[in-house]
N, C-alpha and C positions, 0 to 999 in steps of 0.2 A: 819424310822426305830424305833425310840423312841416310835412313835405313836402305832405301832404293838406290841412292847414288853410291854408297860404299859397296853394296853387293853387286850392283850392276857393273860398276867399274872393274871389280875383282873378276867378274864373269867375262867381261870384254877383254881384259888382259889375258886371261887363261885361254879364251878362245883364239886370239891372235897369236899367241905363243903356240898353241896347237897346230894352228894352220901354217904358220910361217916358220917355225923352228922345230920341225917334227923330230929332226935327228937330236936336238937338244933335249927335247921332252922325253925322248926314248932312252936317254943315257941312264944307264944303271948307277944307282948310288950306293945301295947296300942290298946284297942278296938279290932278290927278285924285283925289289922296289925300284921305281924309275923316278925322274924328276917330275914327270907328269902326274904319277900317283901321289907324290908328296905335295905337289902344287893343289891338286884336287882335294887332298885332306885339309890343307891349310884354307882353301876356300870354304870348305864345309864348316870348318871350325869358326871361321870368321862369321859365317851365316848364322850359325847357332848363337854366337857371342852377341852380335847385333840384334838378333831376335829377343835374346833374354834381356838385354838393356832397353829395348823399345817396349817390351812387355812391363818392365819395372817402371819406367817412366810413365806409361799410360795408367798403371795402378796408382801411383803417386798422383797424378793429375786427378783421377776420379776421386781419389781420398780427399784431396784438397777442395774439390768441389762440393764435397758432401754426398757423393753418389756412392751407393753400395751395390756391388753386383758380382756376379761370377766371372 
């Protein structure tokens, strides 16, 4: 549940910023990189990080229950 809430909130915030603050998201930060691109990279990193944490937690739970699987 936490996985969905965290990533859903990040996606919602990114979507709202992209729709409501397009000038802000288009602002160049460094070279060709914009605020929107950096926000998307941050959102992708958050998605991967939470997925890894969820996977580790699921593995620990399976191990504690004595289940072995792929």
